[in-house]
Backbone bond lengths (Angstrom), bond angles and torsions (degrees), N, CA, C in turn:
res aa  C-N    CA-C-N  psi(-1)  N-CA   C-N-CA  omega(-1)  CA-C   N-CA-C  phi
1 M - - - 1.459 - - 1.580 106.94 -
2 D 1.342 117.76 -45.99 1.433 119.62 -178.04 1.517 110.26 -60.38
3 R 1.337 116.49 -43.28 1.451 117.74 178.96 1.486 114.71 -66.15
4 F 1.310 116.64 -39.75 1.478 120.26 175.26 1.481 113.88 -59.32
5 A 1.337 112.31 -45.95 1.532 116.66 179.24 1.554 108.82 -63.20
6 A 1.300 117.70 -43.78 1.434 119.10 -176.31 1.603 109.98 -65.19
7 I 1.280 117.32 -40.52 1.508 120.77 -178.91 1.575 106.76 -69.91
8 L 1.312 118.45 -42.04 1.447 116.25 178.22 1.543 116.60 -65.81
9 L 1.319 114.17 -46.34 1.478 117.58 176.99 1.488 114.40 -63.05
10 T 1.360 115.72 -37.48 1.425 120.31 -178.72 1.536 108.86 -69.89
11 S 1.311 117.28 -39.75 1.505 119.46 176.15 1.480 113.34 -64.53
12 L 1.355 115.58 -37.64 1.434 116.95 178.22 1.569 112.05 -68.47
13 I 1.397 115.86 -38.25 1.412 121.41 176.03 1.517 109.93 -59.29
14 C 1.303 114.17 -46.33 1.523 117.40 -177.70 1.486 111.57 -65.59
15 I 1.343 118.44 -39.14 1.480 121.32 179.49 1.524 108.88 -63.70
16 V 1.346 119.04 -45.30 1.437 122.35 -179.18 1.559 110.17 -66.37
17 A 1.318 116.63 -41.66 1.476 118.08 -179.10 1.526 109.54 -66.48
18 M 1.386 116.06 -42.15 1.478 119.37 -178.21 1.562 108.89 -66.79
19 G 1.250 120.90 -35.06 1.428 124.05 176.16 1.499 114.75 -63.26
20 Q 1.371 110.22 -42.90 1.465 115.59 179.05 1.580 109.51 -71.20
21 F 1.276 117.10 -35.23 1.494 121.30 178.63 1.536 106.02 -63.99
22 V 1.346 119.16 -48.47 1.468 119.18 -179.48 1.487 111.93 -62.81
23 Q 1.306 117.19 -34.69 1.482 123.37 -179.30 1.557 110.21 -65.14
24 V 1.316 115.40 -44.36 1.427 121.06 -177.66 1.533 110.86 -68.67
25 I 1.345 114.24 -45.49 1.526 119.19 179.13 1.508 111.99 -61.20
26 T 1.294 113.48 -49.11 1.499 119.60 -173.56 1.586 110.00 -69.49
27 R 1.283 116.50 -44.15 1.451 121.49 -175.23 1.540 112.91 -75.61
28 Y 1.365 112.59 -51.49 1.493 117.03 -170.28 1.575 113.63 -92.50
29 V 1.313 117.50 -30.47 1.428 119.88 -179.03 1.508 112.26 -94.00
30 L 1.356 117.37 -49.87 1.431 121.80 179.08 1.529 114.21 -87.60
31 Q 1.302 118.71 -11.92 1.414 123.90 -179.65 1.508 113.19 59.68
32 I 1.397 115.39 34.75 1.435 120.41 178.24 1.476 108.17 -133.08
33 P 1.353 118.62 90.89 1.457 119.52 179.46 1.508 112.60 -61.09
34 V 1.353 116.86 144.39 1.456 121.77 175.50 1.488 107.65 -93.50
35 M 1.333 113.91 112.79 1.495 118.06 -179.89 1.516 109.80 -66.41
36 G 1.333 115.74 133.81 1.449 123.71 174.25 1.576 114.38 85.39
37 L 1.340 116.79 -3.41 1.435 119.41 179.61 1.519 111.57 -61.85
38 E 1.341 115.99 -42.49 1.430 120.24 177.13 1.448 115.64 -62.13
39 E 1.369 115.70 -39.63 1.455 119.75 175.38 1.520 110.97 -63.60
40 T 1.334 120.32 -42.95 1.456 117.62 -175.51 1.573 109.02 -74.91
41 M 1.270 118.70 -22.66 1.476 123.26 178.33 1.470 110.71 -72.66
42 M 1.317 118.53 -27.88 1.516 122.05 179.04 1.568 109.93 -54.70
43 F 1.303 117.91 -39.12 1.460 119.73 -171.38 1.532 111.90 -68.37
44 P 1.386 116.10 -53.24 1.472 112.85 -178.66 1.500 110.28 -69.35
45 T 1.334 120.36 -29.01 1.392 122.75 179.76 1.593 109.47 -64.10
46 L 1.270 115.08 -46.90 1.533 115.65 179.70 1.519 110.69 -64.10
47 W 1.330 117.38 -44.53 1.404 120.65 175.64 1.500 113.98 -58.67
48 L 1.337 118.72 -39.05 1.470 123.83 176.93 1.508 109.35 -61.45
49 Y 1.302 118.14 -50.14 1.462 121.34 -177.71 1.573 110.40 -60.02
50 I 1.294 115.24 -50.67 1.463 120.47 -177.41 1.576 110.86 -64.42
51 L 1.280 114.12 -47.31 1.495 117.51 179.77 1.539 112.49 -68.59
52 G 1.312 116.73 -25.28 1.420 119.27 172.96 1.529 111.08 -69.54
53 A 1.300 121.42 -35.88 1.440 128.45 175.65 1.579 106.49 -65.20
54 V 1.316 114.67 -49.29 1.479 120.65 176.57 1.533 111.12 -53.01
55 N 1.339 114.90 -46.17 1.487 119.87 179.80 1.481 110.76 -62.22
56 A 1.360 117.86 -42.86 1.495 118.15 176.42 1.481 111.83 -62.23
57 S 1.337 118.93 -37.92 1.484 121.48 168.69 1.466 113.88 -57.25
58 R 1.274 117.73 -49.10 1.486 122.86 -177.74 1.552 105.85 -59.95
59 E 1.310 121.02 -48.24 1.407 123.26 -177.81 1.537 115.73 -78.68
60 N 1.308 110.97 -8.25 1.505 118.07 -176.35 1.529 113.46 59.98
61 T 1.340 115.17 44.48 1.437 119.77 -171.71 1.566 109.79 -122.17
62 H 1.285 116.40 20.58 1.533 117.26 175.30 1.555 108.43 -63.08
63 I 1.264 113.46 150.07 1.463 115.66 178.05 1.473 111.25 -72.01
64 R 1.365 114.07 130.15 1.446 122.42 -176.63 1.482 107.83 -123.67
65 A 1.343 116.26 148.57 1.471 120.84 173.42 1.570 106.64 -114.44
66 N 1.292 115.72 71.22 1.425 121.98 -175.09 1.580 109.82 -85.56
67 V 1.278 114.29 73.90 1.516 119.25 -180.00 1.465 108.83 -67.94
68 L 1.301 123.61 -32.12 1.442 124.50 178.49 1.502 115.07 -61.93
69 E 1.336 115.62 -26.17 1.520 117.52 178.70 1.458 112.30 -61.57
70 I 1.373 120.86 -25.46 1.449 125.07 176.80 1.468 109.46 -61.75
71 F 1.370 117.71 -41.12 1.435 120.65 -172.75 1.481 114.53 -87.91
72 L 1.416 116.48 -13.02 1.438 120.81 -179.32 1.482 109.63 -87.65
73 T 1.322 118.41 137.08 1.418 120.76 -174.44 1.530 114.03 -114.18
74 T 1.354 116.25 -18.38 1.411 116.85 -176.48 1.584 110.50 -104.54
75 V 1.379 115.19 156.30 1.450 118.21 174.52 1.489 111.88 -62.71
76 T 1.290 116.87 -38.96 1.463 121.61 179.49 1.493 111.51 -57.47
77 A 1.341 116.53 -46.87 1.457 121.68 179.47 1.543 111.99 -62.39
78 H 1.325 116.17 -39.54 1.418 121.02 174.38 1.512 115.47 -60.76
79 R 1.390 111.50 -38.10 1.468 114.37 -179.53 1.549 108.79 -74.41
80 V 1.251 118.79 -40.20 1.467 121.68 176.60 1.572 109.87 -58.14
81 L 1.306 116.76 -40.52 1.466 120.07 177.94 1.502 108.84 -64.97
82 A 1.316 118.35 -39.72 1.480 120.77 -178.62 1.458 110.21 -66.31
83 I 1.358 119.26 -36.68 1.413 123.09 177.42 1.510 111.39 -65.80
84 V 1.313 115.89 -46.38 1.476 120.17 177.86 1.539 109.67 -61.07
85 G 1.265 117.85 -36.49 1.471 119.25 179.43 1.440 112.96 -68.22
86 E 1.330 116.58 -41.46 1.549 124.84 177.44 1.521 111.38 -64.05
87 V 1.374 115.36 -40.91 1.431 119.81 -178.15 1.550 108.79 -68.16
88 I 1.407 117.22 -43.61 1.423 118.72 174.85 1.552 112.71 -59.77
89 S 1.304 112.43 -43.53 1.590 115.45 178.96 1.427 109.75 -60.47
90 L 1.344 119.45 -42.27 1.454 121.70 179.82 1.543 112.90 -63.53
91 I 1.276 115.92 -42.79 1.486 119.47 -179.67 1.484 107.67 -62.73
92 I 1.293 116.83 -51.62 1.519 118.70 -176.89 1.523 110.38 -66.29
93 G 1.300 117.67 -39.07 1.403 121.24 178.57 1.458 116.44 -64.74
94 I 1.356 116.38 -41.70 1.473 120.84 177.50 1.558 107.12 -67.60
95 W 1.320 119.18 -39.46 1.481 119.08 176.42 1.518 111.14 -59.30
96 L 1.358 115.53 -44.68 1.475 120.18 -179.91 1.556 109.29 -67.18
97 T 1.253 116.37 -36.73 1.476 118.68 177.53 1.473 113.06 -60.48
98 T 1.318 118.72 -36.39 1.484 121.46 177.67 1.503 109.96 -62.74
99 W 1.346 116.71 -39.18 1.488 123.65 173.17 1.431 111.41 -58.33
100 V 1.368 115.79 -49.89 1.508 123.59 -173.88 1.498 106.77 -68.22
101 W 1.342 121.06 -33.18 1.487 123.87 174.02 1.475 111.81 -59.89
102 D 1.325 114.96 -46.91 1.470 122.31 178.20 1.514 109.27 -58.07
103 F 1.398 114.75 -48.17 1.482 119.19 178.33 1.512 113.48 -60.34
104 T 1.332 115.04 -39.28 1.446 119.55 -178.26 1.535 110.90 -66.60
105 R 1.334 115.51 -40.69 1.457 119.16 178.90 1.514 109.87 -68.30
106 Y 1.330 119.16 -35.93 1.457 122.25 174.84 1.525 110.88 -64.64
107 S 1.306 116.04 -45.98 1.514 120.57 177.47 1.507 111.70 -58.57
108 W 1.311 117.51 -41.84 1.509 122.33 177.90 1.566 110.46 -65.03
109 R 1.354 115.46 -42.34 1.458 118.92 179.39 1.451 113.41 -65.90
110 V 1.336 118.08 -47.54 1.469 121.79 -175.95 1.484 112.27 -75.77
111 W 1.344 118.61 -41.02 1.461 127.23 176.22 1.568 107.02 57.54
112 K 1.357 115.43 57.90 1.429 120.36 173.43 1.522 112.76 -62.67
113 E 1.275 116.68 156.11 1.461 122.38 178.44 1.503 109.06 -127.70
114 S 1.361 115.60 155.77 1.422 123.00 179.65 1.538 108.94 -69.61
115 P 1.279 118.24 149.10 1.495 119.35 -173.15 1.540 118.09 -64.07
116 T 1.365 115.59 -34.60 1.454 118.22 -176.29 1.484 115.63 -96.09
117 L 1.381 116.18 -46.58 1.415 121.92 -175.09 1.534 115.67 -97.63
118 Y 1.299 112.22 -11.25 1.462 120.29 -179.72 1.542 111.47 63.23
119 I 1.324 116.56 35.68 1.411 121.12 176.09 1.566 108.52 -82.04
120 P 1.410 117.36 128.78 1.500 117.19 -179.59 1.506 110.86 -58.88
121 T 1.296 115.55 127.86 1.509 117.21 179.43 1.489 112.10 -76.75
122 F 1.233 117.36 -5.32 1.485 119.48 173.67 1.470 112.52 -58.95
123 Y 1.367 118.89 -31.66 1.442 118.35 -177.98 1.506 110.21 -71.06
124 G 1.304 122.21 -18.64 1.439 123.42 170.39 1.516 112.16 -87.77
125 D 1.315 115.03 -37.50 1.469 121.50 -175.54 1.500 109.95 -66.75
126 V 1.305 119.02 -32.78 1.520 125.23 -173.10 1.554 105.52 -73.52
127 A 1.297 120.44 -17.06 1.484 120.88 175.77 1.478 114.12 -59.73
128 L 1.388 113.67 -37.97 1.467 118.81 -179.03 1.578 109.45 -64.87
129 M 1.341 116.77 -42.18 1.439 118.63 179.41 1.526 111.83 -67.32
130 A 1.332 117.14 -44.63 1.452 117.59 175.51 1.529 113.55 -59.41
131 G 1.333 115.36 -42.19 1.432 120.97 179.62 1.557 111.82 -65.34
132 M 1.240 120.27 -45.26 1.493 122.98 -179.97 1.532 108.77 -62.37
133 V 1.317 119.02 -42.94 1.448 121.79 -177.98 1.561 108.92 -63.44
134 L 1.355 114.01 -48.33 1.409 116.84 -179.34 1.538 113.83 -64.54
135 M 1.334 117.49 -37.23 1.406 121.83 178.79 1.559 110.25 -64.73
136 M 1.309 114.51 -37.74 1.476 118.71 179.56 1.508 111.61 -69.61
137 L 1.325 116.01 -37.18 1.531 118.82 174.22 1.510 110.31 -64.38
138 W 1.310 119.17 -43.88 1.496 119.10 176.35 1.421 112.51 -61.90
139 S 1.351 118.41 -41.94 1.522 122.12 179.90 1.537 110.05 -60.68
140 A 1.276 114.92 -42.45 1.457 120.58 -179.10 1.535 109.65 -66.20
141 L 1.302 120.06 -41.01 1.422 124.32 177.86 1.578 109.45 -63.45
142 H 1.384 115.68 -42.50 1.434 117.91 179.15 1.537 112.56 -67.37
143 L 1.397 113.63 -33.88 1.467 115.40 177.68 1.521 108.50 -66.15
144 M 1.306 118.36 -44.12 1.550 120.81 -177.70 1.548 106.12 -61.75
145 R 1.336 120.70 -37.97 1.448 120.88 179.61 1.509 111.69 -64.12
146 H 1.358 115.32 -40.73 1.535 121.85 -175.82 1.555 103.59 -67.81
147 I 1.336 116.16 -45.06 1.490 115.91 179.55 1.499 112.10 -63.68
148 R 1.284 119.48 -40.51 1.465 123.20 178.30 1.547 107.84 -60.93
149 D 1.276 118.39 -45.61 1.444 120.68 179.60 1.509 114.70 -64.09
150 L 1.366 116.67 -33.95 1.414 122.22 178.83 1.545 110.66 -71.20
151 V 1.281 114.68 -38.06 1.489 121.30 177.92 1.522 113.09 -66.29
152 K 1.318 114.11 -40.04 1.456 121.10 -178.03 1.498 112.26 -69.14
153 G 1.318 117.32 -21.54 1.431 119.89 172.73 1.542 112.97 113.66
154 P 1.360 114.21 171.86 1.477 122.00 -174.94 1.537 115.04 -66.86
155 G 1.330 116.60 -22.68 1.480 118.22 -172.46 1.525 108.83 -87.52
156 H 1.332 118.30 -9.85 1.494 122.34 -175.21 1.553 109.49 -86.08
157 G 1.308 112.99 142.04 1.547 115.21 173.86 1.454 111.10 96.27
């Protein structure tokens, strides 16, 4: 899983970087803009952002402002705080996922296309749904791990 995520994200970064490089060279050096390049770059860029967030969820490296950790002195208290944080994340995430599901259904129904190349924007829009579902799965797995660690006791982990 780690290798797949690394290859996918690296590939997307390279695609976006190459697209931007081509855009700069053709537009500013050769003075010949490539029509539709910005449209096509929208898709890998969206997927890169969303899958980057999924990767942060997978690695459990999202930025957190856990001020309460400063005042908590026991391992058990830290684990309870982690559980509370994951539960709140899941509640908010599931709520947002319902909105994203509505948006995905709307995008499927309307089937908008990009203005120049007529690429269905659904292929970019669906990244948000895929990302939210994957982030919720990772959050649920982290929650189960925190609960397991809490049940096993303070000496574990």
